[in-house]
C-alpha positions as CSV (number, residue, x, y, z in Angstrom):
1,M,125.8,63.2,-6.6
2,D,127.1,60.8,-9.3
3,R,128.8,62.9,-11.6
4,R,130.2,62.2,-15.1
5,G,130.8,64.6,-17.9
6,I,132.4,67.9,-19.4
7,F,130.4,71.0,-19.4
8,L,131.9,73.5,-21.9
9,N,131.4,77.3,-21.0
10,Y,132.5,80.0,-23.4
11,R,131.3,83.5,-24.3
12,Q,129.3,83.4,-27.6
13,N,128.5,87.1,-28.0
14,R,129.9,90.4,-26.9
15,Y,128.8,94.0,-27.3
16,A,130.1,95.4,-30.4
17,S,131.2,98.7,-29.1
18,P,131.0,100.7,-25.7
19,E,128.5,103.0,-27.1
20,R,126.2,100.4,-28.8
21,D,124.0,97.7,-27.2
22,D,124.0,95.3,-30.0
23,L,125.8,92.1,-29.9
24,E,128.4,90.4,-32.3
25,K,129.5,86.9,-32.4
26,V,133.0,86.3,-30.6
27,P,135.4,85.0,-33.3
28,H,136.4,81.8,-31.4
29,A,132.8,80.4,-31.0
30,Q,133.2,78.1,-34.0
31,L,136.4,77.0,-32.5
32,V,134.6,75.9,-29.3
33,E,132.5,73.5,-31.3
34,A,135.7,72.0,-33.0
35,I,136.9,71.3,-29.5
36,A,133.7,69.9,-28.3
37,D,133.7,67.6,-31.4
38,R,137.1,66.3,-30.8
39,L,136.3,65.8,-27.0
40,R,133.2,63.7,-27.9
41,R,135.3,61.6,-30.2
42,H,137.6,60.7,-27.3
43,F,135.4,60.7,-24.4
44,G,132.1,59.8,-26.1
45,A,129.3,62.0,-27.2
46,H,127.0,61.4,-24.1
47,V,129.9,62.9,-21.8
48,V,130.7,66.2,-23.4
49,F,127.9,69.0,-23.2
50,L,127.6,72.0,-25.3
51,D,124.6,74.5,-25.0
52,T,123.9,73.9,-28.7
53,E,122.5,70.5,-27.9
54,L,119.5,71.6,-25.8
55,R,116.4,70.3,-27.0
56,T,113.7,72.5,-28.6
57,G,111.4,73.7,-26.2
58,A,113.4,72.7,-23.1
59,H,113.6,74.9,-20.2
60,Y,116.8,76.6,-20.7
61,P,117.9,77.5,-17.0
62,S,116.6,74.2,-15.9
63,E,118.4,72.1,-18.3
64,L,121.8,74.0,-17.8
65,R,121.4,73.6,-14.1
66,R,120.9,70.0,-14.4
67,K,123.8,69.3,-17.2
68,L,126.2,71.4,-15.0
69,R,125.3,69.6,-11.9
70,E,125.7,66.3,-13.4
71,S,129.3,67.2,-14.8
72,E,132.6,66.6,-13.2
73,V,134.5,69.2,-14.8
74,L,133.5,72.7,-16.3
75,V,135.9,73.9,-19.1
76,A,135.8,77.7,-19.1
77,V,137.2,78.8,-22.7
78,L,138.9,82.1,-22.3
79,H,139.3,84.3,-25.4
80,P,141.6,87.2,-25.8
81,G,139.8,90.0,-24.1
82,W,137.7,87.7,-22.1
83,T,138.0,89.7,-18.7
84,D,137.1,93.0,-20.4
85,D,134.0,91.3,-21.9
86,L,133.1,90.1,-18.7
87,T,133.5,93.3,-17.1
88,D,131.7,95.0,-19.6
89,R,128.9,92.6,-19.6
90,R,128.5,93.2,-15.6
91,M,128.2,96.8,-16.2
92,R,125.3,96.9,-18.7
93,L,123.3,94.3,-16.9
94,R,120.0,95.4,-16.0
95,P,118.4,94.5,-12.8
96,D,116.5,91.5,-14.3
97,E,119.3,90.2,-16.4
98,Y,122.4,87.8,-15.8
99,D,125.4,86.7,-17.6
100,W,125.4,83.1,-18.2
101,V,129.2,82.7,-18.4
102,H,129.7,84.3,-14.9
103,Q,126.5,82.2,-13.5
104,E,128.0,78.8,-14.7
105,I,131.3,79.5,-13.3
106,G,130.0,80.5,-10.0
107,I,127.7,77.5,-9.7
108,A,130.5,75.0,-10.7
109,L,132.8,76.5,-8.0
110,R,130.2,76.5,-5.3
111,E,129.2,72.9,-6.1
112,G,132.8,71.7,-6.0
113,I,133.0,71.1,-9.8
114,H,136.3,71.2,-11.2
115,V,137.0,74.5,-13.2
116,F,139.4,74.1,-16.0
117,P,140.3,77.2,-17.7
118,L,141.1,77.0,-21.6
119,L,143.1,79.9,-22.9
120,I,142.5,80.7,-26.7
121,G,145.5,81.8,-28.4
122,E,147.1,84.9,-26.6
123,A,144.3,84.8,-23.7
124,E,145.4,85.2,-20.3
125,L,143.9,83.9,-17.0
126,P,142.5,87.0,-15.2
127,P,143.9,88.3,-11.9
128,R,141.7,87.9,-8.9
129,N,141.3,91.5,-8.4
130,R,139.5,91.8,-11.8
131,L,137.1,88.9,-11.2
132,P,133.7,89.1,-9.3
133,E,134.0,87.8,-5.7
134,D,132.1,84.8,-6.4
135,I,134.4,83.3,-9.1
136,R,137.8,84.7,-7.7
137,D,139.0,81.1,-7.0
138,M,139.1,80.7,-10.8
139,S,142.4,82.4,-10.8
140,F,143.9,79.5,-8.7
141,A,142.7,76.8,-11.3
142,Q,145.2,75.2,-13.5
143,A,144.8,76.4,-17.1
144,R,145.5,74.9,-20.7
145,W,146.2,76.9,-24.0
146,I,145.0,76.1,-27.5
147,R,147.5,78.0,-29.7
148,F,147.9,78.7,-33.4
149,G,149.9,76.2,-35.2
150,S,149.7,73.7,-32.2
151,W,146.2,72.4,-32.5
152,E,146.8,68.7,-32.5
153,Q,149.6,68.8,-29.8
154,D,147.5,71.1,-27.5
155,L,144.2,69.0,-27.9
156,R,146.1,65.9,-26.9
157,L,147.7,67.4,-23.8
158,L,144.0,69.0,-22.9
159,I,142.6,65.4,-23.3
160,Q,145.3,63.9,-21.2
161,A,144.8,66.4,-18.6
162,L,140.9,66.1,-18.7
163,E,141.3,62.3,-18.2
164,H,142.6,63.0,-14.7
165,H,139.1,64.3,-13.7
166,V,136.5,62.5,-15.9
167,R,135.7,59.1,-15.0
168,A,136.4,56.5,-17.5
169,A,133.9,53.9,-18.9
170,A,133.9,50.8,-16.8
171,V,136.0,47.9,-18.0
172,P,135.8,44.5,-16.5
173,E,137.5,43.8,-13.4
174,M,140.7,41.7,-14.3
175,K,140.7,38.2,-12.9
176,V,144.0,36.3,-13.1
177,P,143.5,32.7,-14.2
178,A,144.1,30.3,-11.2
179,E,146.7,27.8,-11.7
180,P,145.4,24.2,-11.7
181,A,145.9,22.7,-8.1
182,L,147.9,19.7,-7.2
183,R,145.6,17.0,-6.6
184,P,146.3,14.7,-3.5
185,R,148.2,11.6,-4.0
186,W,145.6,9.5,-2.6
187,E,143.3,10.2,-5.3
188,F,145.6,8.5,-7.9
189,A,146.1,5.8,-5.5
190,A,142.3,5.5,-5.2
191,A,142.1,5.5,-9.1
192,F,144.7,2.8,-9.5
193,L,143.1,0.5,-6.8
194,L,139.8,1.2,-8.5
195,G,141.3,0.1,-11.9
196,V,142.4,-3.1,-10.2
197,L,139.4,-4.1,-8.6
198,L,136.9,-3.4,-11.5
199,P,137.9,-6.1,-13.8
200,V,138.3,-8.6,-11.1
201,G,135.0,-7.9,-9.3
202,M,133.1,-7.9,-12.9
203,T,134.5,-11.4,-13.5
204,W,133.5,-12.6,-10.1
205,L,129.9,-11.3,-10.5
206,L,129.4,-12.5,-14.1
207,Q,131.5,-15.8,-14.2
208,D,131.6,-18.8,-12.0
209,D,134.1,-20.8,-13.7
210,P,137.7,-20.0,-13.2
211,W,138.7,-20.9,-16.6
212,E,136.0,-18.6,-18.2
213,R,137.2,-15.9,-15.7
214,A,140.8,-16.4,-17.1
215,V,139.6,-15.9,-20.7
216,F,137.6,-13.0,-20.0
217,L,140.4,-11.1,-18.0
218,T,142.9,-12.1,-20.8
219,A,141.0,-10.7,-23.5
220,L,140.3,-7.4,-21.1
221,T,144.1,-7.2,-20.5
222,I,144.7,-7.4,-24.3
223,V,142.0,-4.9,-25.2
224,V,143.2,-2.1,-22.6
225,L,147.0,-2.8,-23.1
226,L,146.3,-2.4,-26.9
227,M,144.5,1.1,-25.8
228,M,147.4,2.1,-24.0
229,V,149.9,1.2,-26.4
230,L,148.1,3.2,-29.1
231,W,147.6,6.0,-27.0
232,A,151.3,6.3,-26.2
233,G,152.0,5.8,-29.9
234,G,149.4,8.8,-30.8
235,L,151.1,11.1,-28.3
236,F,154.5,10.3,-29.6
237,L,153.2,11.1,-33.1
238,L,151.8,14.4,-31.7
239,Y,155.2,15.4,-30.0
240,R,157.2,14.6,-33.1
241,I,154.8,16.9,-35.4
242,R,154.5,19.6,-32.7
243,R,156.0,22.4,-34.7
244,W,153.5,21.7,-37.3
245,L,150.6,21.5,-34.8
246,D,151.8,24.7,-33.3
247,T,151.6,26.5,-36.8
248,V,148.0,25.1,-36.9
249,D,147.2,26.2,-33.4
250,E,148.6,29.8,-34.2
251,A,146.5,29.9,-37.5
252,A,143.5,28.7,-35.6
253,A,143.8,31.5,-33.1
254,K,143.4,34.0,-35.9
255,I,140.1,32.7,-36.9
256,A,137.1,34.8,-35.5
257,H,135.3,33.1,-32.6
258,D,131.9,33.1,-34.6
259,Q,133.6,31.3,-37.6
260,K,135.0,28.8,-35.2
261,S,131.7,28.1,-33.7
262,A,130.2,27.9,-37.2
263,V,132.7,25.3,-38.2
264,I,132.3,23.2,-35.2
265,I,128.5,23.4,-35.3
266,G,128.6,22.7,-39.0
267,S,130.9,19.6,-38.7
268,T,128.8,18.0,-35.8
269,V,125.5,18.3,-37.7
270,A,127.1,17.0,-41.1
271,G,128.7,14.0,-39.0
272,F,125.4,13.4,-37.4
273,A,123.6,13.4,-40.7
274,V,126.1,11.2,-42.6
275,A,126.1,8.6,-39.8
276,F,122.5,8.6,-39.5
277,L,121.5,8.4,-43.1
278,F,124.2,6.0,-44.3
279,T,124.8,3.7,-41.5
280,D,121.3,3.3,-39.6
281,N,118.9,1.0,-41.2
282,T,116.5,0.5,-38.3
283,F,114.2,3.3,-39.3
284,D,112.3,4.1,-42.4
285,S,113.4,7.2,-44.5
286,Q,110.7,9.6,-43.1
287,T,111.5,8.8,-39.4
288,R,115.2,9.2,-40.2
289,I,114.3,12.7,-41.8
290,L,112.4,13.7,-38.9
291,L,115.2,12.8,-36.4
292,L,117.7,14.5,-38.7
293,A,115.5,17.7,-38.5
294,A,115.4,17.6,-34.8
295,I,119.3,17.2,-34.5
296,V,119.7,20.0,-36.7
297,A,117.1,22.1,-34.7
298,I,119.0,21.4,-31.4
299,A,122.2,22.2,-32.9
300,I,121.2,25.5,-34.3
301,T,119.3,26.5,-31.1
302,S,122.3,25.7,-28.9
303,G,124.8,27.0,-31.0
304,A,123.2,30.4,-31.8
305,K,123.8,31.4,-28.3
306,W,127.1,30.7,-28.3
307,I,127.7,32.6,-31.7
308,L,125.9,35.6,-30.3
309,R,127.8,35.6,-27.0
310,F,131.1,35.9,-29.1
311,R,129.6,38.6,-31.6
312,T,128.2,40.8,-28.8
313,P,130.8,43.8,-28.7
314,Q,130.5,44.5,-25.0
315,D,131.6,40.9,-24.3
316,W,135.1,42.0,-25.1
317,P,137.4,42.2,-23.1
318,K,136.2,39.6,-20.8
319,S,137.2,39.6,-17.2
320,E,139.3,36.4,-17.4
321,L,141.5,34.9,-19.8
322,P,141.8,31.2,-19.4
323,A,145.6,30.2,-19.3
324,S,146.1,28.5,-22.6
325,T,148.2,28.9,-25.6
326,T,145.3,29.3,-28.1
327,N,143.5,31.7,-25.8
328,V,146.7,34.0,-25.7
329,R,147.2,34.0,-29.3
330,A,143.6,34.5,-29.9
331,E,143.5,37.5,-27.6
332,L,146.7,39.1,-29.3
333,D,145.0,39.1,-32.6
334,L,141.9,40.3,-31.3
335,V,143.7,43.4,-29.9
336,A,145.7,43.8,-33.2
337,K,142.2,43.7,-35.0
338,H,140.8,46.1,-32.5
339,I,143.5,48.6,-33.1
340,S,143.4,48.2,-36.8
341,G,139.6,48.5,-36.9
342,H,139.6,51.9,-35.2
343,E,142.6,53.7,-36.5
344,P,143.8,56.3,-37.0
345,L,142.6,57.5,-33.5
346,L,141.0,55.3,-31.0
347,T,138.5,56.8,-28.4
348,R,139.1,56.6,-24.6
349,L,137.0,53.6,-24.1
350,Q,138.6,51.6,-27.4
351,R,142.1,52.5,-25.9
352,D,141.1,51.4,-22.3
353,Q,139.9,48.2,-23.7
354,A,143.1,47.4,-25.6
355,M,145.2,48.3,-22.6
356,F,143.1,46.1,-20.5
357,S,143.5,43.2,-22.9
358,L,147.2,43.7,-23.1
359,R,147.5,43.7,-19.3
360,Q,145.5,40.7,-19.4
361,I,147.6,38.8,-21.7
362,E,150.8,39.7,-19.7
363,E,149.1,38.3,-16.6
364,T,147.9,35.1,-18.4
365,T,151.3,34.4,-20.0
366,A,152.9,34.8,-16.6
367,V,150.7,32.0,-15.3
368,L,151.7,30.0,-18.5
369,E,155.2,30.5,-17.7
370,R,154.9,29.1,-14.1
371,L,153.0,26.1,-15.4
372,A,155.7,25.3,-18.2
373,A,158.1,25.3,-15.2
374,R,156.5,22.6,-13.5
375,G,158.0,19.2,-13.4
376,R,156.5,16.0,-14.6
377,W,154.9,14.9,-11.3
378,E,153.6,18.2,-10.6
379,W,152.2,18.5,-14.1
380,L,150.6,15.0,-13.7
381,R,149.2,15.8,-10.4
382,S,147.3,18.9,-12.1
383,A,146.4,17.6,-15.2
384,V,143.0,16.3,-14.1
385,P,141.3,14.1,-15.6
386,W,144.6,13.0,-17.3
387,G,146.3,11.7,-14.2
388,W,143.2,9.8,-13.1
389,A,142.8,8.1,-16.5
390,N,146.3,6.9,-16.5
391,A,146.0,5.6,-13.0
392,L,142.7,3.8,-13.7
393,L,144.0,2.2,-16.9
394,I,147.2,0.9,-15.7
395,G,145.3,-0.5,-12.5
396,A,142.8,-2.2,-15.1
397,V,145.8,-3.8,-16.9
398,W,147.4,-4.9,-14.0
399,G,144.4,-6.4,-12.1
400,A,143.1,-8.1,-15.3
401,A,146.5,-9.6,-16.0
402,V,147.2,-10.8,-12.5
403,G,143.7,-12.0,-12.3
404,S,143.6,-14.0,-15.6
405,V,147.1,-15.6,-14.4
406,V,145.5,-16.6,-11.1
407,N,142.4,-17.9,-12.6
408,Y,144.2,-19.8,-15.0
409,L,146.2,-21.7,-12.5
410,V,143.1,-22.2,-10.2
411,G,141.4,-23.6,-13.2
412,G,144.0,-26.2,-13.7
413,G,146.3,-24.6,-16.2
414,T,150.0,-25.8,-16.2
415,A,151.6,-23.6,-18.8
416,W,155.0,-22.2,-17.5
417,W,154.6,-19.2,-19.7
418,A,151.5,-18.0,-18.2
419,P,153.0,-16.1,-15.3
420,P,155.7,-14.4,-17.4
421,L,153.1,-13.4,-19.9
422,G,151.1,-11.7,-17.2
423,L,154.2,-10.0,-16.0
424,L,155.1,-8.9,-19.5
425,A,151.5,-7.3,-19.8
426,C,152.2,-5.2,-16.4
427,V,155.5,-4.1,-17.7
428,T,154.3,-3.1,-21.2
429,A,151.3,-1.3,-19.5
430,A,153.9,0.6,-17.0
431,A,155.9,1.4,-20.2
432,S,152.8,2.7,-22.2
433,L,151.9,4.7,-19.0
434,W,155.5,6.2,-19.2
435,G,155.2,7.0,-22.6
436,C,151.7,8.6,-22.4
437,T,153.0,10.7,-19.6
438,E,156.2,11.7,-21.1
439,F,155.3,12.7,-24.6
440,A,152.2,14.7,-23.4
441,F,154.3,16.5,-20.7
442,L,157.1,17.3,-23.3
443,R,154.6,18.5,-25.7
444,Q,152.7,20.9,-23.6
445,R,155.9,22.3,-21.9
446,W,157.4,23.1,-25.4
447,Q,154.0,24.6,-26.5
448,R,153.7,26.9,-23.5
449,S,157.3,27.9,-23.8
450,V,157.1,28.8,-27.3
451,V,154.1,31.2,-26.6
452,V,155.8,32.6,-23.4
453,R,159.0,33.4,-25.5
454,A,157.0,34.9,-28.3
455,V,154.7,37.1,-26.3
456,P,156.8,39.9,-24.9
457,A,157.8,41.1,-28.4
458,R,154.1,40.9,-29.7
459,L,152.9,42.9,-26.7
460,A,155.8,45.5,-27.3
461,E,154.5,45.6,-31.0
462,L,151.1,46.1,-30.0
463,T,151.6,48.5,-27.4
464,E,153.5,50.8,-29.7
465,R,150.8,50.5,-32.3
466,L,148.5,51.4,-29.6
467,A,150.5,54.4,-28.4
468,T,150.6,55.9,-31.9
469,S,146.9,55.3,-32.6
470,S,145.5,56.8,-29.3
471,I,146.1,59.6,-27.0
472,A,148.0,57.9,-24.0
473,P,146.8,58.8,-20.5
474,S,150.2,59.9,-19.3
475,G,151.0,62.6,-16.8
476,E,152.2,66.0,-17.7
477,R,155.6,66.6,-18.9
478,Q,157.8,68.9,-16.6
479,S,160.2,70.6,-19.0
480,D,160.6,74.2,-18.5
481,V,161.2,76.3,-21.6
482,R,160.6,79.9,-20.6
483,T,159.6,82.2,-17.8
484,A,156.1,84.1,-18.1
485,A,156.0,87.7,-17.4
486,D,154.0,87.4,-14.4
487,G,156.6,85.5,-12.5
488,G,155.1,82.1,-13.2
489,V,157.1,79.3,-15.1
490,R,155.6,78.2,-18.4
491,H,156.3,74.5,-19.1
492,G,156.8,72.4,-22.4
493,D,153.3,71.5,-22.4
494,G,151.8,74.8,-22.2
495,H,150.9,75.4,-18.6
496,L,151.9,78.0,-15.9
497,D,152.9,78.0,-12.2
498,G,152.0,81.3,-10.7
499,A,151.9,83.1,-7.4
500,Q,148.3,82.1,-6.4
501,A,149.2,78.3,-7.1
502,L,151.4,78.5,-4.1
503,G,148.6,79.8,-1.7
504,F,149.3,83.3,-1.7
505,S,146.6,85.6,-0.2
506,D,144.4,88.1,-2.2
507,E,146.7,90.9,-1.5
508,D,149.7,88.9,-2.5
509,A,148.0,87.7,-5.5
510,D,147.1,91.1,-6.6
511,H,150.8,92.3,-6.0
512,H,152.3,89.6,-7.9
513,G,149.9,89.7,-10.9
514,P,147.7,87.0,-12.6
515,A,147.5,83.6,-11.3
516,H,148.0,80.9,-13.5
517,G,147.7,77.0,-12.9
518,R,149.6,74.3,-14.1
519,S,147.1,72.0,-16.0
520,G,143.6,72.3,-17.0
521,G,140.6,71.0,-18.9
522,A,138.8,72.6,-21.7
523,R,135.1,73.1,-21.8
524,P,133.4,75.5,-23.8
525,G,130.3,77.1,-22.6
526,R,127.8,79.7,-23.7
527,D,127.0,83.2,-23.1
528,A,123.6,84.7,-23.1
529,T,121.8,87.3,-21.3
530,G,118.3,86.0,-19.8
531,T,115.5,87.6,-17.7
532,G,113.5,86.6,-14.8
533,G,116.1,85.0,-12.2
534,G,119.7,84.5,-11.7
535,A,122.1,81.7,-11.2
536,L,120.5,79.1,-13.5
537,G,117.7,79.2,-11.0
538,G,115.7,81.7,-12.7
539,H,112.1,81.0,-14.1
540,G,112.3,83.2,-17.1
541,S,113.3,82.2,-20.6
542,P,116.9,83.4,-21.4
543,G,117.5,85.4,-24.4
544,R,119.9,84.1,-26.8
545,S,121.7,86.8,-28.8
């Protein structure tokens, strides 16, 4: 059976006196509701069950049985005098009555559900010889305390202990972003060869006269060479202003995804509108308005899905964080906003989401660090389609330059400066290619290095904030502070090690006294006497007193 949840077992009423049969409310009953409320806030309302949640008209035994068997943990809340109340209830039960507290614990032990005693105040875990035979194993269970003056600390320890037994809500399976693979060298050689053959082949197909071919190839050489020079100059400028661009990138990472989407879509639509309305005189105004409306409708329709994808809460965190500086910075900002938005205390799911995202950032930053350590040739081989574009362009310049010189000479040209001019074009193209590669490489390596150096401090800051704003899923502390009277050891977190926890027999356990476990869960339950059946399987309606 797929179990998930916490079932609270507690005694709600007890007999007022040995001589009277009327019941009185146990003082700790309202405390159980406070514990349940705190557990719901951490684990989720649907995870914690208290009998007060039963629907009106529901069949009490059937609902309790179903809820109990769907649970992973039963937290038995034991108040001072719990053992005496249990004995007193058993002695007064009529043949057609049963004790819910007793029955629920018995079913949990038989079904293999973890039983977690929670001791209130000065309550003690009862010894085996004072428990009914079907629930004697509860004396071996690990226990926790809720004590006067340490409510917050004890509840945090209780929640930490319960997390070992209560299944967490699912978070995505983390996928570490793959590093770009190195492309084979032959692909770049093929791109260069294609660049050489493309202009030469086009001129041979389109022009018959060598002189016209030379003019066409010369013009093509000038155009492509100018593109490469401008490209190299632009990359040099970007490298020089890299610090300012990095500041812009950092600021852009803090903008919400839906706002980015709105800006991009709005700018696209506005650009189309301006270009269409003021530069195109082919159509009349009515036709242009209709086309503009179609463009806007397409942009909004396609953009709405994009915006909604980022606005959907369950989409965060995503299973994979792409290895880019902007993504890492944006994710850091998302975690900071996530923590701030749910302070002062995050739930378990909110904490797990933040922890998942922080681990994801750490893994992606490690990938960025390895990418930043790559050399120029490794980077160029992995920067697809950057490498292909460079190889194609320089091939086009060289092919056009050499082809223009050859066709010039074949067409009867005799100027001595034609071959050196073609050689100069080839050298300029090579220098431009080097500049494009160098400045792009230096800029990406610098930007990645900046982010890689900044991330550890930011991760430490967010981890500290998360630790102070949530209950950490840490293990139990082992600092011994005092010895219990029954021979067990009480630790700093309020748990006891007792004789039965070491596996003694019943006789040994009875001799050594009450058994105390080390850690436990807290789950309040109910106490009611019902008629018509037993062990949650009865068909009569239980009485609530």
